[in-house]
C-alpha positions in Angstrom: 87.8 105.1 89.5 84.4 103.4 90.0 84.3 100.1 91.9 81.2 98.7 90.7 81.8 95.5 88.7 85.6 95.7 89.4 88.0 93.1 90.6 90.2 93.9 93.6 92.7 92.6 96.0 92.7 93.1 99.7 95.6 92.0 101.8 94.9 91.2 105.5 91.3 90.6 104.8 90.7 88.4 107.6 90.1 90.9 110.5 90.1 94.7 111.2 90.2 97.3 108.3 90.7 94.5 105.7 87.8 92.6 106.8 85.7 95.6 106.6 87.0 96.6 103.3 86.0 93.5 102.0 82.6 93.7 103.2 82.3 97.4 101.8 83.5 96.5 98.3 80.8 93.9 98.2 78.1 96.4 99.2 79.5 98.9 96.3 78.9 95.8 93.7 82.7 94.9 93.3 82.2 91.5 91.1 85.2 89.8 92.7 87.3 90.6 95.9 90.5 88.4 96.1 90.7 88.2 99.8 94.3 87.6 101.2 95.3 86.2 104.4 98.2 83.8 105.6 95.3 81.5 106.5 92.5 81.4 103.9 90.4 79.4 105.9 89.9 82.5 108.3 87.8 83.9 105.3 85.7 80.9 104.8 82.8 82.6 106.5 83.0 85.6 104.1 83.1 83.6 101.1 80.6 81.4 101.8 78.0 84.3 102.1 79.4 86.2 99.3 77.8 84.4 96.6 81.2 83.5 95.1 82.4 87.0 94.9 85.0 86.7 97.7 88.0 84.4 96.6 90.4 83.5 99.5 94.1 83.6 98.7 96.8 82.3 100.7 99.3 85.2 101.0 102.4 85.5 103.0 104.1 88.9 102.4 107.5 87.6 103.6 107.9 84.9 100.8 108.0 86.7 97.4 108.2 83.4 95.7 104.9 82.3 96.8 103.4 85.6 96.2 104.4 85.5 92.6 102.7 82.1 92.4 99.5 83.1 94.1 99.7 86.3 91.7 99.9 83.9 88.6 96.4 82.6 89.7 94.7 86.2 89.1 94.0 87.1 85.8 93.4 91.0 85.8 92.9 93.4 88.9 91.4 96.8 89.1 92.7 97.8 92.5 95.4 96.3 95.0 94.8 97.5 98.5 98.1 97.0 100.6 96.4 96.7 104.0 98.3 94.0 105.6 100.4 95.4 108.4 102.0 94.8 111.8 102.7 96.9 114.9 105.1 95.0 117.1 107.8 97.5 117.9 107.9 100.6 120.1 110.6 102.7 121.3 113.6 102.9 118.9 116.2 102.9 121.9 114.7 100.5 124.4 112.7 98.3 122.1 113.4 94.9 120.6 115.5 95.2 117.1 113.8 91.9 116.0 110.5 93.4 116.6 111.5 96.5 114.4 112.8 94.1 111.9 109.6 92.2 111.7 107.7 95.6 111.4 109.9 96.7 108.7 109.8 93.4 106.8 105.8 93.5 106.7 105.2 97.1 106.5 107.8 97.8 103.9 109.3 94.9 102.1 105.9 93.1 102.3 103.9 96.1 100.7 106.6 96.3 98.0 106.5 92.5 97.3 102.6 92.3 97.0 102.9 95.4 94.6 105.5 93.9 92.5 103.8 90.4 92.4 100.5 91.7 91.4 101.5 94.6 89.1 101.1 92.6 85.8 97.5 91.9 86.9 97.1 95.7 87.3 98.6 96.2 83.8 96.4 93.9 82.3 93.2 96.0 83.4 94.7 98.9 81.4 94.8 102.4 82.4 92.6 103.4 85.3 93.6 100.7 87.7 95.0 101.7 91.0 97.2 100.8 94.1 96.1 102.1 97.8 98.5 101.7 100.7 97.1 101.6 104.3 99.6 103.6 106.2 99.0 105.7 109.5 99.0 109.1 110.6 102.4 108.1 112.2 103.9 107.8 109.0 103.6 111.7 108.5 105.7 112.1 112.0 106.9 109.8 114.2 105.4 109.2 117.7 108.2 108.0 120.0 106.2 105.6 122.1 105.7 103.7 118.4 108.9 104.6 116.9 109.7 101.7 115.4 106.3 101.2 113.7 106.3 104.9 112.9 109.5 104.3 111.0 108.4 101.2 108.9 105.2 103.2 108.1 107.3 106.4 106.9 109.2 104.1 104.7 106.2 102.6 103.4 104.8 106.0 102.7 108.3 107.1 100.9 107.7 103.7 98.7 104.1 104.9 97.8 105.4 108.3 96.7 108.1 106.5 94.6 105.4 104.3 93.1 103.2 107.3 92.0 105.9 108.3 89.8 106.7 104.9 88.3 103.1 103.7 88.0 101.8 107.0 86.9 103.6 106.6 83.6 101.4 103.4 83.1 98.3 104.9 84.1 98.0 103.3 87.4 97.1 105.7 90.2 98.5 105.4 93.9 96.8 106.3 97.1 98.3 106.7 100.6 95.6 106.2 103.3 96.5 107.7 106.8 93.9 106.5 109.6 94.5 107.3 113.0 93.4 104.9 115.7 91.2 102.2 114.8 89.2 99.9 116.9 91.1 96.8 115.9 93.0 94.0 117.6 96.2 95.3 116.5 95.8 98.7 118.2 94.2 97.3 121.4 96.9 98.6 123.6 96.4 102.2 122.1 94.4 104.3 124.6 93.3 107.3 122.4 89.8 107.3 121.0 89.4 104.9 118.0 87.2 104.8 115.1 85.3 101.8 113.7 86.9 99.7 111.0 83.6 99.9 109.0 83.5 103.8 109.0 87.3 103.7 108.0 86.7 101.4 105.1 83.9 103.6 103.8 86.1 106.4 103.9 89.0 104.5 102.2 86.6 103.5 99.1 85.2 107.0 99.0 88.8 108.5 98.7 89.7 105.9 95.9 86.6 106.3 93.6 87.0 110.4 94.2 90.8 110.0 93.1 92.1 111.2 96.2 95.9 110.6 96.5 96.0 111.2 100.3 92.9 109.6 102.1 92.5 110.6 105.6 89.6 108.4 106.9 88.6 109.5 110.2 88.2 112.7 112.3 91.5 112.4 114.0 93.3 111.7 110.5 91.7 114.7 109.0 92.8 117.0 111.8 96.3 115.8 111.7 96.1 115.8 107.6 95.1 119.6 107.8 97.8 120.5 110.3 100.5 118.4 108.5 99.6 120.3 105.0 100.2 123.5 106.5 103.0 123.1 109.1 104.5 119.7 109.3 106.7 120.5 112.2 103.7 121.3 114.4 102.5 117.6 113.8 106.0 116.3 114.8 105.8 118.3 117.8 102.3 117.2 118.8 103.4 113.7 118.2 106.6 114.1 120.3 104.6 115.0 123.2 102.4 112.0 123.3 
């Protein structure tokens, strides 16, 4: 798909990869970016300098009824980017079950809720529209130190695969995005080398425009993706030792 003159939704748009996606979408000539965040005031600066092209939306992934009400305000969409996510859980055995539940609620249930709420807007654009779910390389194989987060993103990957079958019949493509560590607030505790959000955002939108189902938007992600495509067990063993 071509993003120029399109209408898109980006969740978690107030910071990190989401904010970079909004900036990159504007640079590519997107006509309208619906920028979702819990607090739309956090998007005021983006909206002010976009010439009316950025429309802040109050989106809380954990409240489906409120999501439906917000989605009703949107006429049509060419692309939904499910970027909003949470990393609060760690070890599955020693970590907090409440933290794991929060990650699952946001990363799995929230992604599903947004997709269901905005599906009518995608359908109004007709065939050629798309959904992109921002996952992580640890959705492919779990990293024990991030076991809870990995599990929630693996569930979101499974969701993504299921959506491909259902939405493909409607002419809607579904993309899975697998970044490695990105230099954002969410990953500040991770000590591995990190990629700048702007670089990741460019690669994500490049992949969507090229029609890539699985997008590996940084050097580490591409290395992991190559290994996973040939020998998934090798990725599991590599992450298990980290």
